[in-house]
C-alpha positions as CSV (number, residue, x, y, z in Angstrom):
1,M,-10.6,77.1,13.7
2,Y,-10.1,79.8,16.3
3,N,-7.5,82.7,14.6
4,G,-6.4,84.3,18.2
5,R,-9.0,86.6,17.9
6,N,-11.9,85.3,17.0
7,W,-13.6,81.6,15.9
8,E,-14.1,81.5,12.0
9,M,-14.9,79.0,10.1
10,T,-12.8,77.5,7.8
11,K,-12.8,75.2,4.8
12,S,-10.2,73.0,3.1
13,A,-10.5,71.0,-0.1
14,M,-8.0,67.9,-1.7
15,I,-7.9,67.8,-5.0
16,T,-5.9,65.8,-7.5
17,V,-4.7,67.0,-10.8
18,C,-4.4,64.3,-13.7
19,G,-4.0,64.2,-17.1
20,R,-1.2,62.5,-20.1
21,P,2.0,63.7,-20.6
22,N,2.8,67.4,-21.7
23,V,-1.0,68.4,-20.9
24,G,0.1,71.0,-18.9
25,K,-0.9,69.9,-15.3
26,S,2.2,71.2,-13.4
27,T,1.2,74.7,-15.5
28,L,-2.2,74.9,-14.3
29,T,-0.7,74.2,-10.8
30,N,1.6,76.8,-10.9
31,A,-0.8,79.1,-12.4
32,L,-2.9,78.3,-9.5
33,V,-0.4,78.8,-6.6
34,G,1.1,82.1,-8.1
35,E,4.3,81.0,-7.9
36,K,6.7,78.3,-9.6
37,I,7.1,75.1,-7.3
38,A,6.5,72.7,-10.9
39,I,8.7,72.5,-13.2
40,V,7.6,72.8,-16.9
41,S,9.0,72.1,-20.2
42,D,7.8,71.1,-23.6
43,K,9.0,67.8,-23.0
44,P,6.6,64.5,-21.6
45,Q,6.8,63.1,-18.6
46,T,8.6,66.1,-16.2
47,T,6.8,65.3,-13.7
48,R,8.2,61.9,-12.0
49,S,6.7,62.3,-8.4
50,R,3.1,63.8,-6.7
51,I,3.9,67.2,-6.2
52,T,1.7,68.9,-3.0
53,A,0.5,72.7,-3.9
54,I,-1.5,74.9,-1.8
55,V,-4.0,78.1,-2.7
56,N,-5.4,79.8,0.0
57,R,-8.9,82.1,-1.4
58,G,-10.3,83.5,1.6
59,E,-11.0,80.9,4.2
60,T,-10.6,77.9,2.1
61,Q,-7.4,76.1,1.7
62,F,-6.8,73.9,-1.8
63,V,-4.8,70.8,-1.4
64,L,-3.7,70.3,-5.5
65,M,-1.8,67.1,-6.0
66,D,0.0,67.2,-9.1
67,T,0.7,64.2,-10.8
68,P,3.0,62.5,-13.4
69,G,1.6,62.1,-16.5
70,F,-0.2,58.9,-17.7
71,H,1.7,57.0,-20.0
72,K,2.5,53.5,-21.1
73,P,5.7,52.8,-18.8
74,R,9.2,51.0,-20.5
75,T,10.8,51.5,-17.0
76,R,10.7,50.9,-13.2
77,L,10.5,54.5,-12.9
78,G,7.8,54.6,-15.6
79,D,5.8,51.8,-13.6
80,Y,6.3,54.1,-10.3
81,M,5.1,57.3,-12.0
82,V,2.1,55.6,-13.6
83,N,1.1,53.7,-9.9
84,V,1.8,57.4,-8.2
85,V,-1.6,58.9,-10.7
86,K,-4.0,55.6,-9.6
87,E,-3.6,55.9,-6.1
88,S,-3.7,59.7,-6.6
89,V,-7.4,59.4,-8.3
90,A,-8.6,57.5,-5.0
91,D,-9.6,58.8,-1.4
92,V,-9.7,63.0,-2.3
93,D,-12.4,65.6,-2.8
94,C,-12.6,65.9,-6.5
95,V,-10.4,64.8,-9.5
96,L,-9.1,67.1,-11.9
97,L,-8.6,65.4,-15.8
98,L,-7.1,68.0,-17.6
99,V,-6.8,67.5,-21.5
100,E,-6.2,69.3,-24.7
101,P,-9.1,70.7,-26.7
102,V,-9.0,68.2,-29.1
103,A,-12.2,65.9,-30.5
104,A,-10.5,62.7,-29.8
105,I,-10.4,60.3,-26.6
106,G,-6.8,58.9,-26.3
107,P,-6.0,55.4,-24.8
108,Q,-4.6,57.3,-21.5
109,E,-7.9,59.5,-21.3
110,D,-9.8,56.2,-21.5
111,A,-8.0,54.5,-18.8
112,L,-7.9,57.7,-16.5
113,I,-11.8,57.9,-16.8
114,E,-11.8,53.9,-16.0
115,R,-10.0,54.7,-12.7
116,I,-12.3,57.5,-11.8
117,G,-14.7,55.8,-12.0
118,Q,-13.7,52.9,-10.2
119,T,-13.2,54.7,-7.3
120,G,-16.5,57.4,-7.7
121,A,-14.5,60.3,-6.5
122,P,-16.3,63.6,-8.0
123,A,-14.8,64.7,-11.5
124,L,-14.2,68.0,-13.2
125,L,-13.0,67.3,-17.0
126,V,-10.8,70.4,-17.4
127,I,-10.0,71.3,-21.3
128,N,-6.6,73.4,-21.2
129,K,-5.1,74.6,-23.6
130,I,-8.0,77.3,-25.2
131,D,-5.7,80.0,-26.2
132,T,-5.0,77.1,-29.1
133,V,-8.1,77.0,-30.9
134,E,-11.2,78.4,-32.1
135,K,-13.7,78.7,-29.3
136,T,-16.4,76.9,-31.5
137,R,-14.6,73.7,-31.1
138,L,-14.7,73.3,-27.5
139,L,-18.3,72.6,-28.4
140,E,-17.0,69.2,-29.8
141,V,-14.5,68.2,-27.4
142,M,-17.0,69.0,-24.5
143,A,-19.9,66.7,-26.3
144,L,-17.6,64.3,-26.5
145,Y,-16.2,64.0,-23.0
146,N,-19.8,64.2,-21.6
147,A,-21.2,61.2,-23.8
148,R,-18.2,58.9,-22.7
149,F,-18.8,59.9,-18.6
150,G,-20.9,62.1,-16.3
151,F,-18.5,65.1,-15.2
152,D,-19.8,67.0,-12.6
153,A,-18.8,69.8,-15.0
154,I,-16.4,71.0,-17.9
155,L,-14.3,73.9,-18.1
156,P,-12.4,75.1,-20.5
157,V,-9.1,77.2,-19.2
158,S,-6.0,78.4,-20.1
159,A,-3.5,77.6,-17.7
160,K,-0.9,79.7,-19.6
161,T,-3.2,83.0,-19.9
162,G,-5.3,82.2,-17.2
163,E,-8.4,82.3,-18.9
164,G,-10.9,80.7,-16.9
165,L,-8.9,80.0,-13.9
166,D,-11.2,81.9,-11.2
167,E,-14.2,80.2,-12.3
168,L,-12.6,76.8,-11.9
169,L,-11.1,77.7,-8.1
170,E,-14.7,78.8,-7.8
171,E,-15.9,74.8,-9.1
172,L,-13.4,72.8,-6.8
173,D,-15.0,75.8,-3.6
174,K,-18.0,73.2,-4.2
175,Y,-16.2,70.3,-2.9
176,A,-14.6,71.9,0.4
177,V,-15.6,70.6,3.4
178,E,-15.7,72.6,7.0
179,A,-12.3,71.0,8.3
180,P,-9.3,72.8,9.8
181,H,-6.5,74.1,6.9
182,F,-4.1,71.5,6.0
183,F,-0.8,73.4,6.0
184,P,0.2,76.8,7.4
185,D,-1.8,79.5,5.3
186,D,2.0,80.9,4.2
187,M,2.5,77.6,2.6
188,I,2.6,77.3,-1.0
189,T,4.2,73.9,-1.3
190,D,5.5,70.4,0.9
191,Q,8.0,70.1,-1.4
192,P,11.9,70.5,0.8
193,E,13.7,73.6,-0.1
194,R,16.4,71.1,-1.5
195,Q,13.8,68.9,-3.3
196,I,13.0,72.4,-5.5
197,C,16.1,73.6,-6.1
198,A,16.7,69.7,-7.6
199,E,14.4,69.9,-9.8
200,L,15.2,73.2,-11.3
201,V,18.4,72.0,-12.6
202,R,16.6,69.2,-14.0
203,E,14.4,71.2,-15.8
204,K,17.2,72.8,-17.7
205,L,18.3,69.1,-18.6
206,L,14.9,69.0,-20.0
207,R,14.6,72.2,-21.5
208,C,19.3,72.4,-23.1
209,L,19.3,68.4,-24.0
210,D,18.0,66.7,-27.0
211,K,15.9,63.2,-27.3
212,E,16.2,60.6,-24.4
213,I,18.9,61.7,-23.0
214,P,17.0,64.3,-20.4
215,H,14.8,61.5,-19.3
216,G,17.5,59.0,-17.6
217,T,19.6,62.0,-15.7
218,A,18.7,62.3,-11.8
219,V,19.7,65.5,-9.7
220,E,20.7,65.5,-6.3
221,V,21.7,67.9,-3.8
222,T,25.0,67.5,-2.0
223,R,24.9,70.2,-0.1
224,F,23.1,73.1,0.6
225,T,24.5,75.5,3.5
226,E,23.2,78.9,4.4
227,R,25.7,82.0,5.4
228,E,25.3,84.1,8.3
229,N,24.7,86.3,5.0
230,G,22.3,84.9,3.6
231,I,23.9,83.2,0.5
232,I,23.6,79.9,0.2
233,D,26.4,77.3,-0.9
234,L,24.7,74.1,-3.3
235,E,26.4,71.9,-4.5
236,V,24.1,69.3,-7.5
237,T,25.0,66.3,-8.5
238,I,23.5,65.1,-12.3
239,Y,23.6,61.3,-12.7
240,C,23.2,60.1,-16.1
241,E,23.2,56.3,-17.4
242,K,26.0,55.8,-20.6
243,D,29.6,57.8,-20.2
244,S,29.1,59.1,-23.5
245,H,25.1,61.2,-22.2
246,K,28.0,62.1,-19.2
247,G,29.9,63.6,-22.2
248,I,26.5,65.6,-23.8
249,I,25.6,66.5,-20.6
250,I,29.3,68.4,-19.6
251,G,29.6,69.7,-23.5
252,K,32.6,70.8,-25.2
253,K,35.0,72.5,-22.8
254,G,32.4,72.3,-20.3
255,A,30.0,74.7,-22.5
256,M,26.8,73.2,-21.8
257,L,26.9,72.0,-18.3
258,K,27.8,76.0,-17.5
259,K,24.6,77.2,-19.6
260,I,22.5,74.3,-17.7
261,G,24.2,76.0,-14.5
262,E,23.8,79.3,-14.8
263,L,20.0,79.1,-16.8
264,A,19.6,76.9,-13.3
265,R,21.4,79.7,-10.7
266,A,19.0,82.2,-12.1
267,D,15.7,80.3,-11.1
268,I,16.8,79.1,-8.1
269,E,18.3,82.5,-6.8
270,D,14.5,83.7,-7.9
271,F,12.9,81.0,-5.7
272,M,14.9,81.3,-2.8
273,G,15.2,85.5,-2.5
274,T,18.7,85.0,-2.4
275,K,22.3,85.1,-3.6
276,V,23.3,81.6,-4.3
277,F,26.7,79.9,-5.1
278,L,26.5,76.4,-7.5
279,Q,28.7,73.9,-8.5
280,T,27.4,71.3,-10.3
281,W,29.0,67.5,-10.9
282,V,28.3,65.0,-13.7
283,K,28.4,61.2,-13.0
284,V,27.1,57.7,-14.7
285,K,24.5,55.0,-12.6
286,E,24.1,52.9,-15.4
287,N,20.1,52.1,-16.1
288,W,19.0,53.5,-12.7
289,R,15.4,54.0,-13.8
290,D,15.5,50.2,-13.9
291,S,16.9,50.0,-10.3
292,A,14.6,49.7,-7.2
293,V,18.0,50.1,-5.2
294,Q,18.8,53.5,-7.1
295,L,15.2,54.0,-7.4
296,R,14.8,53.9,-3.4
297,N,18.1,56.4,-3.7
298,F,16.8,58.7,-5.2
299,G,13.4,58.8,-3.8
300,F,10.7,57.0,-5.9
301,T,9.2,55.0,-3.7
302,Q,5.7,54.5,-2.4
303,E,4.4,54.5,1.0
């Protein structure tokens, strides 16, 4: 590849990150990128669509595809999320199966291993959250998965502390092939800024609301304009499935919505690097997660 001064060899690798809900896929993705591009929460099924993250390391560009948690779907939205995972483990240079340090292979992991085996893609097992257990317990986990499937390697990491991430990237470099980089070297994601802003608002819904309510929400940016002085005016609509949920999201005298907005604005300003004026609205769209039309309207469609 010609860089304007001389010819140099570049390499690229397409990597899928998959696993059950809440195993730390987005936390790992953010840690490898070095910036927050995927929202995280302690609630399962936080990620709904495939998120592309770009990591440049020397001459190599890793394109990471952070996928939704693999689960048993109960809605059309769930069906969409599961199909995204199934399609994402095919036609890539390597698949990372992320698991917790537990000596048991659950049905989600078993189904993903079956799918990986069907595609024939090279696969690494990544045992996350090793900061939560004694290291001696990892041997049992590694032996169990090693007997189940022929992973190219098994790597223990902590996406939270960063332990093992350099070793993971070194292992991934083995799957990079000589090729031009897919994205400019200064890019960290292909997500539009509007989408990231909407996701940051949804993250705060997940963190501030209880039980099923946040899973029934969707967020749409209806206005995104930048003033001459760089200040951004942002208007966001939060959709929920019931009038009772709308009342909970708004809260007494608007307190909950104000809290969500303040937390989201702080993260959006940090991401955008400028001051943001954020306005939020709440509307009801009943059963939107089971409506093919509404799912298309919110961008949950597969090409």
